[in-house]
C-alpha positions as CSV (number, residue, x, y, z in Angstrom):
1,M,-6.9,-44.4,-9.7
2,K,-4.0,-42.1,-10.6
3,L,-6.4,-39.5,-11.9
4,R,-8.3,-39.5,-8.6
5,Q,-5.0,-39.2,-6.6
6,L,-3.9,-36.2,-8.8
7,A,-7.3,-34.5,-8.3
8,I,-7.1,-35.0,-4.5
9,G,-3.5,-33.7,-4.5
10,G,-4.5,-30.7,-6.5
11,L,-7.3,-29.9,-4.1
12,V,-5.0,-30.2,-1.1
13,L,-2.5,-27.8,-2.7
14,L,-5.3,-25.4,-3.6
15,G,-6.5,-25.4,0.0
16,L,-3.0,-24.7,1.3
17,A,-2.5,-21.8,-1.1
18,A,-5.8,-20.2,0.0
19,A,-5.1,-20.6,3.7
20,P,-3.8,-17.6,5.6
21,V,-0.1,-17.8,6.7
22,L,0.3,-18.2,10.4
23,A,2.4,-15.3,11.9
24,D,3.6,-16.6,15.2
25,G,0.5,-18.8,15.5
26,Y,-1.9,-16.0,14.5
27,P,-3.9,-16.5,11.3
28,A,-2.7,-13.5,9.3
29,L,-1.3,-12.8,5.9
30,S,1.6,-10.3,6.1
31,L,1.2,-7.3,3.8
32,F,4.2,-5.2,4.9
33,S,6.8,-4.9,7.6
34,G,9.5,-2.2,7.5
35,S,10.8,1.1,8.7
36,T,11.7,2.9,5.6
37,T,9.7,4.5,2.8
38,V,9.9,3.7,-0.9
39,M,12.5,6.5,-1.1
40,G,14.6,5.0,1.6
41,E,13.6,7.6,4.2
42,E,13.5,6.4,7.9
43,I,10.0,6.9,9.1
44,S,9.4,9.2,12.0
45,Y,6.2,9.9,13.9
46,P,5.1,13.3,14.9
47,V,6.4,14.1,18.4
48,T,3.5,16.4,19.6
49,G,-0.2,15.7,19.8
50,K,-2.2,12.7,20.7
51,A,-1.6,9.6,18.5
52,H,-4.1,9.4,15.6
53,V,-4.6,6.9,12.8
54,N,-6.6,7.9,9.7
55,A,-7.5,5.2,7.1
56,M,-9.2,5.9,3.8
57,I,-9.6,4.5,0.3
58,V,-8.3,6.7,-2.5
59,A,-10.1,6.0,-5.8
60,L,-8.9,7.2,-9.2
61,A,-10.6,6.7,-12.6
62,P,-8.3,5.7,-15.5
63,G,-6.2,8.7,-16.4
64,E,-7.0,10.6,-13.2
65,K,-4.2,11.8,-11.0
66,T,-3.6,13.2,-7.5
67,V,-2.3,16.6,-6.7
68,L,1.5,17.0,-6.1
69,H,1.9,16.4,-2.4
70,K,4.1,15.1,0.5
71,H,3.1,13.4,3.7
72,G,3.4,14.8,7.2
73,V,3.1,11.4,8.8
74,P,4.1,7.8,7.9
75,T,1.7,6.5,5.3
76,F,1.0,2.8,4.7
77,I,-0.3,2.1,1.1
78,Y,-2.0,-1.1,-0.2
79,I,-3.2,-1.3,-3.7
80,L,-6.6,-2.9,-3.5
81,E,-7.5,-2.8,-7.3
82,G,-5.9,-1.5,-10.5
83,E,-2.6,0.1,-11.2
84,V,-1.1,3.5,-10.3
85,T,2.1,5.1,-11.4
86,V,3.7,7.5,-8.9
87,D,6.1,10.3,-10.1
88,Y,8.6,11.1,-7.4
89,Q,9.7,14.4,-8.9
90,G,13.4,13.9,-9.9
91,H,13.6,10.5,-8.2
92,G,11.9,8.5,-11.0
93,K,8.5,6.9,-11.4
94,R,7.3,3.6,-10.0
95,T,4.2,1.6,-11.0
96,Y,2.3,-0.3,-8.4
97,H,-0.3,-3.0,-9.0
98,Q,-3.1,-4.7,-7.1
99,G,-1.6,-6.5,-4.0
100,D,1.5,-4.2,-3.7
101,S,2.0,-2.6,-0.3
102,F,4.6,-0.1,0.9
103,L,5.3,3.0,3.1
104,E,4.9,6.1,0.9
105,A,7.5,8.8,0.6
106,M,7.2,11.5,3.2
107,D,9.7,14.3,2.3
108,V,9.8,13.7,-1.5
109,A,7.0,15.4,-3.4
110,H,5.0,13.0,-5.6
111,A,1.8,12.6,-7.6
112,G,0.0,9.4,-8.5
113,M,-1.8,8.7,-11.8
114,N,-4.1,5.8,-12.7
115,T,-2.2,4.4,-15.7
116,G,-4.4,1.3,-16.0
117,T,-7.7,0.7,-17.8
118,V,-9.9,0.2,-14.7
119,P,-10.4,2.3,-11.6
120,V,-7.7,2.1,-9.0
121,K,-8.5,1.8,-5.3
122,I,-5.8,2.5,-2.8
123,L,-6.0,1.9,1.0
124,A,-4.0,4.7,2.6
125,V,-3.4,4.5,6.4
126,Y,-1.9,7.6,7.9
127,M,-0.1,7.0,11.2
128,G,0.2,10.4,12.9
129,A,-1.0,12.6,15.7
130,D,-3.7,15.2,16.2
131,G,-2.6,18.4,14.4
132,A,-0.2,16.7,12.0
133,K,-1.1,16.9,8.3
134,D,-1.6,13.6,6.5
135,V,-1.3,15.2,3.1
136,V,0.6,18.4,2.4
137,K,-0.2,19.9,-1.0
138,Q,2.8,21.3,-2.9
């Protein structure tokens, strides 16, 4: 009997862990909420142009890296798979793993490198305006 109770209790706990968290009654799992980038910069949106959101998945093979760049608009990042290490040019390096989310630096030049052993997939959501540059190569 005790074994059966333990099994049922475990299934209930598993079900609770897998259920989405209710945010004000809405079935959603919070990924990020904030107003500063990983470098502590207050985010600011472009003041000219019609609002525009651009979402893409950045994929890097093991050892592959991005170009050195900045962002002209606030950029939400969510690591879908793998591991990426970002070098913030004089501000240190940070390694992000699957499930991490943050607002990327805007005015600090940086480059990411897949430092893992599997491909990394990154959801990047650029929140800007028509005419604003999402990525500004350095």
